[in-house]
C-alpha positions in Angstrom: 184.8 115.6 109.2 185.8 118.6 107.2 185.4 116.6 103.9 182.0 115.4 105.0 180.9 119.0 105.9 182.1 120.2 102.5 180.4 117.4 100.7 177.1 118.1 102.5 177.3 121.8 102.1 175.2 124.4 103.9 175.7 122.7 107.3 177.7 124.1 110.2 180.4 122.1 111.9 178.4 122.2 115.1 175.3 120.8 113.5 177.2 118.1 111.7 179.1 117.1 114.8 175.8 116.8 116.8 174.2 114.8 114.0 177.2 112.4 113.7 177.1 111.9 117.5 173.4 111.0 117.3 174.0 108.6 114.4 176.8 106.9 116.4 174.6 106.7 119.4 171.8 105.2 117.4 174.2 102.6 115.9 174.0 103.9 112.4 177.6 105.0 112.1 180.9 104.1 113.6 183.5 106.7 114.6 187.2 106.0 114.0 190.0 108.1 115.5 193.5 107.8 114.2 196.1 108.7 116.9 197.8 111.4 114.8 198.5 115.1 115.6 196.0 116.5 115.1 193.7 113.4 115.5 192.1 112.3 112.2 188.5 111.2 112.6 186.5 109.3 110.1 183.1 107.7 110.1 181.6 104.7 108.4 178.1 103.2 108.1 177.3 100.2 110.3 175.2 97.4 108.7 172.1 99.1 110.2 173.2 102.4 108.6 173.6 100.6 105.3 170.1 99.3 105.6 168.7 102.7 106.3 170.6 104.1 103.4 168.9 101.6 101.1 165.5 102.7 102.5 166.4 106.4 102.1 167.5 105.9 98.5 164.2 104.2 97.6 162.3 107.1 99.4 164.2 109.8 97.4 163.6 107.9 94.2 159.9 107.8 95.0 159.9 111.6 95.8 161.7 112.3 92.5 159.0 110.3 90.7 156.0 111.6 92.6 156.8 115.2 93.5 154.9 116.7 90.6 151.9 114.6 91.4 152.0 115.7 95.1 152.4 119.4 94.1 149.5 119.1 91.6 147.3 117.5 94.3 148.2 120.3 96.8 147.4 123.0 94.2 144.1 121.4 93.3 143.2 121.0 97.0 144.1 124.6 97.7 142.0 125.8 94.7 139.0 123.8 95.8 139.3 124.6 99.4 140.5 128.2 99.4 137.6 129.3 101.6 137.8 126.3 103.9 140.3 127.8 106.3 143.5 126.0 107.2 145.0 124.0 104.3 147.5 122.2 106.5 150.5 124.3 105.4 
């Protein structure tokens, strides 16, 4: 788990542990414990987790392609509606 925490960066061990438990509970990861001292714990994606990873990769690709378009649309909306009250931010 320490390597995963270091790879993710900016996440506490408590938050990472809670997230991994949720992913296991939802069937997206499997937890493997090796009976060593101290116990060595590793995680792997289940087939469902692999499927979700594929979806998330496509989503992040889309975000990378469209982020400037979205930001420009927000700026245009904000300019055109600056007196209209709440802009949804």
